[in-house]
Structures are given as C-alpha cells and as structure tokens.
C-alpha positions in Angstrom: 52.6 -189.3 180.1 48.4 -189.3 181.1 48.3 -192.4 179.2 50.9 -194.1 181.1 49.5 -193.1 184.7 46.2 -194.4 183.6 47.9 -197.6 182.0 49.6 -198.0 185.2 46.7 -197.6 187.4 44.4 -199.9 185.1 47.2 -202.6 185.9 47.6 -201.6 189.8 44.3 -200.6 190.7 42.5 -204.0 190.1 45.0 -205.7 192.5 44.7 -202.9 195.3 40.9 -203.6 195.4 41.7 -207.5 196.0 43.9 -206.7 198.5 41.5 -204.1 200.2 38.8 -206.8 200.2 40.3 -209.5 201.7 42.0 -207.2 204.5 38.1 -205.8 204.9 36.3 -209.2 204.9 39.5 -211.1 206.8 38.8 -207.9 209.5 35.0 -208.0 210.0 35.3 -211.3 212.1 37.3 -209.1 214.3 35.3 -205.6 214.5 31.8 -208.2 215.5 34.2 -209.7 218.2 34.8 -206.2 219.9 31.6 -205.1 219.6 30.1 -207.9 220.8 32.3 -207.4 224.3 29.4 -204.3 225.0 26.7 -205.1 222.1 24.0 -207.8 222.7 24.5 -210.2 219.1 20.6 -209.6 217.6 20.3 -205.8 217.9 24.2 -205.6 217.0 23.7 -207.3 213.4 20.0 -205.7 213.1 21.5 -201.9 213.6 24.3 -202.6 211.3 22.3 -203.3 208.3 20.0 -200.8 208.9 22.8 -198.1 208.8 23.9 -199.8 205.2 20.6 -200.4 204.2 20.3 -196.4 204.7 23.7 -195.7 202.8 23.0 -198.1 199.9 19.6 -196.6 199.3 20.8 -193.0 199.6 23.4 -194.6 196.7 20.4 -196.5 194.9 18.6 -192.7 194.5 21.6 -191.0 193.7 21.9 -193.5 190.7 18.4 -193.6 190.1 17.8 -197.2 190.0 14.4 -198.6 189.4 12.6 -200.5 192.3 11.8 -204.1 191.2 8.4 -204.3 189.9 7.3 -208.0 190.0 5.8 -209.6 193.3 8.2 -212.5 192.1 11.4 -210.1 192.6 9.9 -208.9 195.7 9.2 -211.9 197.3 12.7 -213.4 195.9 14.3 -210.5 197.8 12.6 -210.7 200.7 13.0 -214.4 201.5 16.9 -214.1 200.1 16.9 -211.3 202.5 15.5 -213.4 205.4 18.1 -216.2 204.6 21.5 -213.8 204.1 20.4 -211.9 206.9 18.2 -212.6 209.4 19.1 -216.0 209.9 22.5 -216.1 208.7 23.8 -213.1 211.1 21.5 -213.9 213.6 23.8 -217.2 214.1 26.9 -216.0 213.2 27.0 -213.1 216.2 25.3 -215.2 218.6 27.8 -217.9 217.6 31.0 -215.8 217.8 29.9 -214.7 221.4 31.4 -217.9 222.3 34.1 -219.2 219.6 37.5 -217.3 218.6 37.1 -215.2 215.7 39.3 -216.9 213.6 37.2 -220.1 214.2 34.2 -218.3 213.4 35.3 -217.2 209.9 37.0 -221.0 209.1 33.3 -222.5 209.7 31.9 -219.5 207.6 34.2 -220.8 204.9 31.8 -223.6 204.5 29.4 -221.5 202.5 30.7 -223.0 198.9 30.7 -226.7 200.7 26.9 -226.1 201.0 26.3 -224.2 197.8 27.7 -226.6 195.3 24.6 -229.3 195.9 22.1 -226.8 196.0 23.4 -224.8 193.1 23.6 -228.1 191.1 19.7 -228.5 191.7 18.7 -224.9 190.8 21.2 -223.5 188.6 22.3 -224.7 184.9 25.8 -225.3 184.3 26.5 -225.8 187.7 27.3 -229.9 187.8 28.5 -232.1 190.3 32.0 -233.4 189.5 34.2 -235.8 191.5 36.7 -233.1 192.6 33.8 -231.2 193.6 32.6 -234.1 195.8 36.0 -234.3 197.1 35.9 -230.7 198.5 32.5 -231.3 199.8 33.5 -234.4 201.7 36.9 -233.1 202.9 35.0 -229.7 204.1 32.3 -231.9 206.1 35.0 -234.0 207.5 37.0 -230.7 208.8 33.8 -229.3 210.3 33.6 -232.7 212.6 37.1 -232.3 213.7 36.5 -228.4 214.7 32.9 -229.1 216.3 34.6 -232.5 217.8 37.7 -230.5 219.3 35.2 -227.7 220.5 33.3 -230.2 222.3 36.0 -231.7 223.8 38.0 -228.5 224.9 35.5 -225.6 225.4 32.6 -227.3 226.5 29.1 -227.2 225.0 28.2 -223.5 224.5 31.2 -223.6 222.2 30.2 -227.0 220.3 26.8 -225.4 219.5 28.2 -222.2 218.8 30.2 -224.0 215.9 26.8 -225.8 215.1 25.0 -222.8 214.7 27.5 -221.1 212.4 27.6 -224.0 210.0 23.7 -223.5 209.9 24.1 -219.6 209.3 26.5 -221.2 206.6 23.7 -223.1 205.0 21.0 -220.4 205.1 23.7 -217.9 202.9 24.9 -220.3 201.0 21.1 -221.0 199.7 19.8 -217.4 199.8 22.8 -216.8 197.2 22.0 -219.9 195.2 18.4 -218.7 194.8 20.0 -215.0 193.7 22.0 -216.6 191.4 19.0 -218.8 189.9 16.3 -216.1 189.4 17.7 -212.6 190.6 20.4 -212.5 188.1 18.5 -209.3 186.5 17.9 -207.5 189.4 20.8 -204.1 189.7 23.1 -205.2 192.6 22.6 -202.2 194.6 18.9 -202.6 194.9 19.3 -206.5 195.7 22.0 -206.1 198.8 19.9 -202.8 199.7 16.4 -204.4 199.7 17.9 -207.2 200.8 19.9 -205.8 204.0 16.5 -203.7 204.4 14.0 -206.6 205.0 16.8 -208.6 206.6 17.3 -206.4 209.2 13.8 -205.9 210.5 13.3 -209.2 212.3 16.9 -208.9 213.8 15.4 -205.1 215.4 12.1 -206.4 216.4 13.8 -209.8 217.8 16.5 -207.8 219.4 13.8 -205.5 221.3 11.8 -208.6 222.4 15.1 -210.5 223.7 17.6 -207.9 224.6 15.8 -204.6 225.9 15.9 -201.3 224.0 19.3 -200.1 222.4 19.4 -197.1 225.0 20.0 -199.1 227.8 23.1 -200.6 226.4 26.7 -200.3 227.2 27.7 -198.2 224.1 31.4 -197.8 224.6 33.8 -195.8 221.8 34.8 -199.3 221.0 31.3 -200.6 220.4 30.3 -197.7 218.2 33.5 -197.5 216.0 33.1 -201.4 215.0 29.4 -200.8 214.8 30.0 -198.1 212.2 32.8 -200.2 210.7 30.7 -203.2 210.0 28.0 -201.3 208.8 30.2 -198.3 206.4 33.6 -200.7 205.2 32.4 -203.8 205.9 28.7 -203.6 204.2 28.9 -200.7 202.2 32.2 -200.1 200.8 33.1 -203.8 200.4 30.1 -204.8 198.6 31.1 -201.2 195.9 34.2 -202.6 195.7 33.5 -206.4 195.1 31.5 -205.4 192.4 33.7 -203.2 190.7 36.5 -206.2 191.0 34.4 -208.8 189.8 34.3 -206.1 186.6 37.8 -205.4 186.2 39.9 -209.1 187.0 40.1 -212.4 186.6 37.3 -214.8 188.0 39.9 -216.8 189.7 41.1 -214.0 191.7 37.8 -213.4 192.8 37.6 -216.8 193.9 40.4 -216.9 195.7 39.0 -214.4 198.1 37.1 -216.5 200.4 40.2 -218.7 201.0 42.2 -216.0 202.0 39.9 -214.1 204.0 39.2 -216.9 207.2 43.3 -216.6 207.1 43.4 -213.3 207.5 40.7 -213.5 210.2 42.5 -216.1 212.1 46.0 -214.0 212.1 44.1 -211.1 213.3 42.5 -212.6 216.0 45.8 -214.1 216.9 47.5 -211.6 216.8 45.2 -208.2 218.1 43.0 -210.5 220.4 45.6 -213.4 221.6 43.0 -216.1 220.3 44.5 -219.3 220.8 43.6 -222.0 218.1 44.1 -225.8 218.8 45.8 -228.3 216.9 41.8 -230.0 216.0 41.0 -226.6 214.8 43.7 -225.6 212.9 43.7 -229.3 210.7 39.9 -229.2 211.0 40.0 -225.3 209.5 42.8 -226.8 207.0 40.6 -229.7 205.8 37.9 -226.9 205.4 39.8 -224.4 203.2 41.0 -227.2 201.2 38.0 -228.8 200.4 36.7 -225.1 199.7 39.5 -224.4 197.1 38.6 -228.1 195.3 35.2 -227.2 195.2 36.0 -223.4 193.5 38.4 -224.2 191.6 37.0 -228.0 190.4 35.2 -226.4 187.5 36.7 -227.5 184.5 35.7 -225.0 181.9 36.0 -221.0 182.3 32.5 -220.0 181.7 32.0 -222.7 184.5 34.8 -221.1 186.5 32.8 -217.8 185.9 29.7 -219.2 187.1 30.9 -220.3 190.1 31.9 -216.8 191.7 28.6 -215.8 192.7 28.5 -219.1 194.8 30.6 -217.1 197.2 27.5 -215.2 199.4 28.9 -211.9 199.7 27.2 -210.4 196.4 24.2 -210.7 198.0 25.0 -210.4 201.7 27.9 -207.3 201.3 30.1 -209.3 204.0 30.7 -210.7 207.3 
C-alpha cells in the first residue's frame, strides 16, 4: 500500500510542480502590475529581491552550503547579479508601468532568442542551426510588429517601455549564458542568493535617489501582498521548485515553461485586469512564441536539448 502511494506521488508530483511553476511565473506579471499601482518601480524591485535574498540565505545557512571561494566566482556572481537583477528588473518594472502585463510577458519571452547567439559564442555544444536561426529571425520580426503596434496605438511611452523590456531580456540572456559557461559548479541556492543580494543593492540605492524614502510610499494592503507574493512565492518558492523539477522530470517538459507562462500572463491580464491586446500585439506575440519554440526545440540531440534548458533565465533570476 505504501509503495503504491509513493509510486503515484512520484508520477504526479512532477506534473503538479510543473503546473504550479507555470502558474507562478505566469502570475508574477500580474503581481508586478498590481504593485506598481502604489509603489515606484525601482524600489519595488529592490525590496522584492532584498526579501528574497534574506530568505535564500536562511536556506543556505540551514543547509550549510559553502560560500564561493575564488575571486573569479565572486566577480561572476556580482556581474551576473547586475545583469540578471539590477538591469533586468529595473527595466522590467519601469516598462510594465506603461504596458499590459501580458504584453510585457510576451516581450520578455525573447530571452532565449538573445541567449542563442550568445551561447553559440560562449558555451560549447550550443551550435547555431538553420531551425534556430529561423526562430531568432521570426522572433525579431514579432518584436518589430509589437513595437510598431505600440508606437502606433499607445504612444511613445508604450513604445519605449517595449524597448526597455527587450533590453532587459538581452541583459538577462547574457547573465544566464555567463552563468552556464562559468558558474555550473556553484550551488543553485548560493548562485541565486548572491545574485539577488548584490543585484538588489543598486536598485535600493537608485530608488532612494530617484524615488525617495520607502517610508513615504503609499503602502496599501494590495501593494504589500504583491510584494510578499513576488518575493516569497515568485522568487524563493519558484526557484526551489524549478531546481527540484529539472532533477525529476523530462527536459522537454521544462523547456515548455517559457512558452506557457506568457500565455498564462496574457489570460490573467485580460481576465483580472481587463487588459486589451491589439491584433498587432497578438500577431507579434504569436511570432515571438513560435520563434522561441523553434529555438528551444530545434536542438537535434538529447544532450543539446539538456544543455538548452539552462538558456531559460530563471535558474539565475528565480522568476519574474
């Protein structure tokens, strides 16, 4: 009887974790949008990752994980923390002020498109193929369609917000590829914890300079709930679930996550926030997701597909 229960749990638990992770990462865009109604973007992002870093270091201490020892590892973590946390999330939080949450998620899905040519340069075994190149070109065309639609329909603020999230995706892709190329020996919790700790400091400092003291912010209940959800569930829980999942399920299932989460974000934005997406946005977003699909699954060998899983930025940034 006990063996049967364990067998059933072993079969369904990975699927439940996969569904839960898609829902978490798909809903973080909604939480960001809700929090931005009351909180300024830079400090909002900084406090989120400060809380997440504290929680992760508590886990690190409980597991007695060793700190990185070499100066090269600390430099890598500091630089990728700046790319994956500071630059990435400053632009994402700022940009989402002027965009629908679903659109922001679709634009952020371009990370694998940028990661592919970077990985080709820095990571052994990540070779360009005609299928992958076609995916990149299709994704770029989708970005152009979305940006044109935003400029024509919603004005310059929406256009520059779209550009900001594309630049954020580029920063996140570079940080992820560098981690894959040089940081594979670092414990995942340590990797994310140090990145969040180093990356949140410029956000907090910049927020103080540009947005004033957090003590003067409009701290509504919804702002606090959005912040706690993003820090605890969207960062720490999602991070731990991701690394559990990649050890207990097929790589192809993990690779589907960056394709599913933007769709969830769009549905939540439309259903809960009443966001409207233009035909240009839907057309461009579809091109982006198809392009990402070609990049992610056009890898040929099983070994290459396994390597490709880490092009998803979330191992190092924990979540959106």
